[in-house]
C-alpha positions as CSV (number, residue, x, y, z in Angstrom):
1,M,36.2,70.8,192.3
2,N,36.2,68.2,190.5
3,N,40.3,66.3,190.7
4,N,39.6,65.1,187.0
5,N,39.7,68.8,186.1
6,A,42.5,70.1,189.2
7,K,45.1,69.5,186.2
8,N,43.6,71.3,183.5
9,Q,43.2,74.2,186.1
10,L,46.3,74.5,187.3
11,L,47.8,74.6,183.9
12,E,45.6,77.3,182.6
13,L,46.3,79.4,185.4
14,L,49.8,78.8,184.5
15,Q,49.0,79.8,180.8
16,N,47.3,82.9,182.0
17,L,50.5,84.0,183.4
18,G,52.7,82.8,180.2
19,C,54.0,80.5,182.5
20,N,53.9,77.5,180.1
21,N,57.1,75.6,180.8
22,C,57.0,76.1,184.8
23,I,56.0,72.9,186.1
24,D,57.7,69.5,186.4
25,F,55.3,66.5,187.1
26,K,57.3,63.6,188.9
27,F,56.1,60.1,189.6
28,I,57.7,57.5,191.6
29,C,56.0,53.9,192.3
30,L,57.6,53.6,196.0
31,S,56.6,49.7,196.7
32,P,54.1,47.7,194.8
33,N,50.9,49.2,196.4
34,L,52.3,52.6,197.2
35,Y,53.0,55.4,194.7
36,R,54.2,59.4,195.2
37,S,53.3,62.0,192.9
38,T,55.0,65.8,192.8
39,I,54.7,68.3,191.3
40,I,56.8,71.5,191.5
41,I,55.9,74.9,190.2
42,E,58.8,77.6,190.0
43,F,56.9,80.8,189.1
44,P,58.4,83.8,187.1
45,N,58.8,85.9,190.2
46,G,61.0,83.1,191.8
47,Q,58.1,81.6,194.3
48,V,58.4,77.7,194.3
49,I,55.2,75.5,194.9
50,C,56.4,71.8,195.8
51,E,53.5,69.4,196.6
52,N,54.1,65.8,196.9
53,V,50.8,62.7,197.5
54,E,51.4,59.3,198.1
55,N,48.3,56.8,197.8
56,E,47.6,53.2,196.7
57,S,46.0,54.2,193.6
58,K,48.5,55.6,190.7
59,S,46.0,57.8,189.3
60,E,44.7,59.0,192.5
61,A,48.1,60.0,193.6
62,N,47.7,62.1,189.9
63,L,44.8,63.7,190.8
64,L,45.1,64.5,194.1
65,V,48.3,66.4,194.1
66,A,47.3,68.4,191.1
67,Q,44.2,68.9,193.6
68,H,46.4,70.1,196.6
69,T,48.6,72.0,194.4
70,F,45.6,73.8,192.9
71,D,44.0,74.5,196.5
72,R,47.3,75.8,198.2
73,I,47.7,78.5,195.4
74,L,43.8,79.4,195.6
75,S,44.6,79.9,199.3
76,N,47.6,81.2,199.8
77,Y,48.7,82.9,196.5
78,P,46.2,84.9,195.1
79,E,48.3,87.1,193.1
80,F,48.6,84.2,190.9
81,L,45.2,84.2,190.4
82,V,44.6,86.1,187.2
83,N,41.1,88.2,185.9
84,W,41.6,89.1,182.9
85,D,38.2,90.9,182.4
86,E,39.3,93.1,185.2
87,I,42.7,93.7,183.5
88,N,40.7,94.5,180.1
89,I,38.7,97.0,181.5
90,E,41.9,98.7,183.0
91,A,43.3,98.2,179.7
92,Q,40.8,100.2,177.9
93,A,41.4,102.9,180.1
94,G,44.7,103.0,179.7
95,D,44.2,103.3,175.9
96,A,42.1,106.1,176.7
97,L,44.8,107.9,178.4
98,I,47.0,106.9,175.6
99,K,44.6,108.9,173.1
100,L,44.7,111.7,175.6
101,S,47.9,111.9,175.7
102,V,48.8,111.9,172.2
103,Y,45.6,114.3,171.6
104,L,46.6,117.0,174.0
105,S,50.4,116.8,173.7
106,N,52.2,119.9,172.4
107,Q,54.3,117.0,170.2
108,S,52.4,117.2,167.0
109,K,50.5,120.1,165.6
110,N,48.2,118.9,163.2
111,S,45.9,116.0,163.7
112,H,47.6,113.6,161.2
113,D,50.5,113.8,162.9
114,K,48.7,113.1,166.2
115,S,46.6,110.2,164.6
116,K,50.4,108.7,163.0
117,Q,51.5,108.9,166.4
118,L,48.9,107.0,168.5
119,Q,48.8,104.6,165.5
120,Q,52.5,103.9,166.2
121,L,52.3,104.0,170.0
122,E,49.2,101.9,170.8
123,S,50.1,98.9,168.5
124,D,50.3,95.7,170.1
125,S,53.7,95.2,169.1
126,N,54.9,98.5,170.2
127,L,53.3,98.1,173.7
128,A,54.6,94.3,173.9
129,K,58.0,95.8,173.2
130,I,57.3,98.0,176.1
131,F,56.6,94.8,178.3
132,D,59.6,93.1,177.3
133,C,61.7,96.4,178.3
134,W,59.9,96.8,181.6
135,K,60.4,93.0,182.2
136,A,63.9,93.0,181.7
137,Q,64.1,96.0,183.8
138,S,63.1,93.7,186.5
139,N,59.6,95.5,186.9
140,P,57.8,94.4,190.1
141,E,54.8,95.0,188.7
142,L,55.6,92.2,186.0
143,A,57.3,89.6,188.3
144,I,54.7,87.0,188.1
145,W,54.5,87.0,184.3
146,G,56.2,84.5,182.3
147,T,57.7,84.6,178.6
148,Y,54.8,83.2,177.1
149,L,52.7,85.7,176.9
150,S,51.3,86.4,173.6
151,E,52.0,89.8,172.2
152,K,48.4,91.4,172.4
153,R,48.1,90.3,176.1
154,K,51.5,91.9,176.7
155,A,50.1,94.9,175.3
156,T,46.9,94.6,177.3
157,L,49.1,94.7,180.4
158,V,51.4,97.9,179.8
159,E,48.0,99.6,179.2
160,A,46.5,98.3,182.5
161,L,49.3,99.5,184.3
162,L,49.7,102.8,182.1
163,W,46.4,103.3,183.9
164,R,46.7,102.0,187.3
165,R,50.1,104.6,187.1
166,F,48.8,107.7,186.0
167,S,45.0,107.8,186.4
168,K,45.1,109.3,190.0
169,Q,47.5,112.3,188.3
170,I,45.0,112.8,185.3
171,L,41.7,112.3,187.1
172,T,40.6,114.8,189.3
173,I,38.4,114.1,192.8
174,N,35.3,115.1,190.6
175,A,36.4,113.9,186.8
176,P,33.9,110.3,187.4
177,M,31.1,112.9,188.2
178,E,32.0,114.7,185.6
179,L,32.5,112.1,183.3
180,E,28.7,110.7,184.1
181,V,27.8,113.8,182.5
182,L,29.8,113.4,179.4
183,L,28.0,109.9,179.4
184,G,24.7,110.8,179.9
185,T,24.9,113.7,177.3
186,L,26.3,111.0,174.9
187,Q,23.1,108.6,175.9
188,S,20.5,111.6,175.5
189,K,21.8,112.8,172.3
190,T,21.2,116.3,173.9
191,I,23.6,119.0,174.9
192,A,24.5,119.3,178.7
193,L,25.4,122.7,179.5
């Protein structure tokens, strides 16, 4: 990795976690030819990472401390490496579970009421409120997430967590095979009997 990019990648990693203000950069001139650059990160889950680098060059000290910090996170803290593509896939599956729960429940009897309930339940604003509630309750699944996530990202995380929590109870052992048959039916435009 290019050292010039390490600081940007570190900041991007923190932004992905909604942790925009959890990093502190410190710089000290120890002598005319020696500089110390320090990065301290306090993650939302309480984990603290501190790295120091001393170098004859001020700019090298700053670049190296960012590189060392980023490398340390990559090596030792994989839970902070967020893959939003995977989370989005789980969230889409979670969204399908929300739809199934509304349309298969007995709470409402007609399609209009079910559609109205679905619109309310799966709105980003409602799901973001659920995220905030779970976060306030110190839900361990949300421990790594900071307070600066967008409403959309909060909603996406809730949908992904719903999938993780409820998919095993809902999907039977042969469900993937049955869903493949359903998908094949849709793709071939013929009725599978």
